[in-house]
N, C-alpha and C positions, 0 to 999 in steps of 0.2 A: 622604676625603682633602683634599680643596681647602682647607678651612677648615683643617685641621692644618696644613696645607702655609705658609697665611699666616699664621699665628699662629706657627709656628717661624720664620717669615722677619722678624715682628718681631723677634726678638731680633735678628738682623743689623742690623735700624734702629737699635735700642739699641747695641749695639756700636759704632756711628758717632758715639756721641756720647763713648767712650772717650779720644781726644786730648784733645779740648775740655776735659773734666772734668778729668781727670788733670793737663791744663798749668794750669788754675784752682785745683788743688789746693796750689798753692806746692811746698816740699822735702819732702814727706813722705815716708822712704824708700819703696821698692817693697813690701818683705815687710811694712811698719806698714800702710800703705795697703792691701796685700790683705788684712790683718787685720781692720781695720775697717770696710771695704767688704763684706766677707763676713758679720762681724758683723750688717750691717745687712740683707745681702740674707738669711739664716735668718730675721731679727727678721719680714720679709715672712709667711713663711710661720708663725712663732706666732703673729701678730698675726688671720691668718685665722683660726686655730683657736679662738679668742675666741667666732667664732658656729658653729663646726663642731667642737666639741670633741672627737667620733668618730675626726678627722682623724687625730688623736697616734697611733692604733694602727698608722699605715701606717709607722710607723719600725721595728715590727718586720720586719727582711726577714733574709734569709738573709746571710753573710757574705761570700758572691761578690758580692752587688748590693752593700755598702758599700765591698768593695774596688774595683769598677768605680769610685762614684760618686765617692769619696775621692781614687782614683789620677787619675780624669779630670778635676776640677779643681783639687785642691791639684797634682797630678803636671802639669799643663799651666803652671800659673805658676810652679812651681819651675824645670823647664827652660826656661822663657822665658827668665824673669830669670836663672839662671845663664849661657844662651846669649849675655846681651847683657854680661854680665861678662866673656866670653872672646873675644866676636867684635866686628866692627864692626857698629853697629844696623843698616845696611841690608842688608848679606848674613845677618844670622841671620833678620831680619824677612822678608826673601824666602823663605830657605828653611823656616822656621817655619810659613809662610802656602801652604805646600803640602796642608796637610790638608783641604782641598776635593776637590781633585785628587783625595786616597788614598779620601776618603768614595766619590766618583763610581766610581772602579774598585773598591771594595772593596766594595761593595753587590753586584756580580756574584756575591760569595759568600754572599748572603742569601737565606732562603727566598722564594718568590715574587717573588724581584725578576729582572729582565731587563737589560741595561746595552746600550743600542744605542749606536752610532758619533754619533749626534747628544750624545747625554750627555755624552761623552768630548771632542769636538770643543768644545762650548761649554765646557767648565769650562776647556780649554786655551786658550781666548780670552778669559777670565774670569782666567788667570794672565799670560798676556798683559800686561792692561788692569793689572792689581796690579803687573807689575812696572815699567812705566811711572809710577806714583805712588810706587812705593817707592825706586828708583832715580834717581828726578825728570830721568828720561831720559837718565842716565848709567849709564857700563859700571858694570861688576860685578867686582871683580878678588878670586877667593879665593885666601889666601894657605896655606902649611902651616903656618904658626906659631899658627892659627887653628882648628886642626882640631879641637880637642877644644869649641872653642865652637859650630862647624856642627853636629858630631854631638849635642850638646845643642839646637840647634835642629831639629835631621831627629826626634830623640825626641821633641820638642818638639807636630810635627806629626803624627806618628804616634801620638801618645799622646791626642790631641782627636781625631781620625779614629776610632779603635779604641771609643773612649770612646763614641763617636755611633752607632757602625754596631753596639756591642755592646747599648748601651740598648736597640736595635729589638729584640733578643733576650728581653729582660726588659720586654716593652710591658706585660705585667700588672701591672706594679707602678706604685702610682700614681706621682705627680708630685710630692705630699707628700712623699715621700722624698727629694727634694732638699733642703728646707728641712735635715734631719738632716746631707746631704752637704758644703752650705755652713757648719753650725755647725764641723763637725770640721775645713774647709778652715783655718777663722778661728783656730781654736786652733794648727794646726801653722805656719799662716803664722807666730801672734808669737810661737812659739817660737825659726820662724828669724829674724825680725827679732830676738831679744833675745838669738839667739847672734850676728848678723853686722850687724849696725847700728846705729846711734847713733838715738833716739828725737828725731822731732823733727816739733810739734806744727802744727796749721796754724794760719796767723796772720788774724787778722779773719776776720769773719762770711762772707764770699764765698769763701774757702777751705773753710771749716767746708761751706757750703752745698755746694759744690763733691763735697767727699768723700761728704754727704748722696746726692747725685745719684748719683751712681757708686753706690752700693750700693744705690740703691731701683730703677735702671734696668740700666744694662750690668752691673753686677757682682752683681745683684739680681733682678729679673723677668726678665731675659734667659734667664737659665739653667731657669729653670723652663718660658717659653715653648720655647726650645729643646727641651726635654724631650719636651714634649709633642709638637713638630712631628717630632723624629726617630723617634718611638714609633708617629707616628699616620699621618703625614704622607708625599709623596712623596720619600723620601730623596737621588735623583737631583738632583731641583731644588732641592732646597733646597741640595746640596754647592756647585752649580754657582751660585744665586743668592747664596751666601755670599762671593763675591767684590765682591758689591756694599758688603761693610764698608768697605773701604780707599777706595774712592770716595766712597760717602758720608760719610764722614771726612771726606776732603780739600773737600767742598761744604761740610761745617758749618762748618769752619776758612776757608773765603772768604767765606761769608757773617756769621761772626765777625769779619773783618778781618783775622785771623791769618793767611791764605795769600794767593795773588794768581791769580788765571783766567789758563789759557793753552791754546796750543794743544796742548798734553802732556794735560792733565786733559780736554780735548773728543773726544781720541783714545782714551784710557783709558775715559772714561764710554760711548763707542760701541761699544767692543770688548766690555765686561763686561756690557752691554745687549744686544746681540746674541748672546753666549753665552749670557746666563739667558734668553733668548726660544727658541733654537734648542734646548737642554736642555731647556726645559718645552713643548716643541712639544707632546707628546700632549695634556700637562694642559691646555693653550690650547684646543687646536684638537676637544678633547672636545665629544662631544655625549650626552647623555640619550638614550636610545631611548624613543621613545613605546611606550607599552603598545598591542598588541593590542586589536584591537575586539572584547567580547564577543562568543560565535555564537549 
């Protein structure tokens, strides 16, 4: 379980590159960028099948599995982009980032899981740290005219939390199925792009490399790692640790020279780190029992 949890957390680390690589990709519209990167993400699975030809059979899954995967991946991005179109980015992002809290609380409904006070406390500390980063230390003003956008952001958070939790109920479904989910998401995103956006291609080698990096890591390998983690790892710890994504993203931007360090970021770092450690208390302090000596 510890190894699976670490693999799941590697997805959070990869998502930290999302902001930097997205900014570096130029002015490619959201749905076009989603279609391009998910196509690359699907290619990761397809390429791996060259030396694992039997893995292709894992695409033969019940309709419920396909609905869960496609609604989770495509639905999350569709709702997030819709929220950003109809509400200010700060408020929409903060609402959308309720999904780690929903995962931790919702895990209490899963078979074999027990929700304890420090899981919730750790997640709330992470939420507080995320709020500091997203709002840049300023206030958040919710206005009635943006109600539709707020609702879309809320559905966005609920969609990803539900996808993550329900994936655990389909733990027997191999992670190879994510290849199919990414492919369908790419096609649906392309249709949305053709209907809603004007095509803008990346300019120059660096922008194309940024798109490739997005498809290989935060919009590619990350979803395979997350699927493995939520199915076999400690889902409460993963939920709480997910609040590290905006913090790590900010730190990456600082290292890249696109943001400045500040007391606010240090405070957010402290809150998120303490929250993750608190939520992972059982896993950190656990010790394997020594086998009893043979009589």
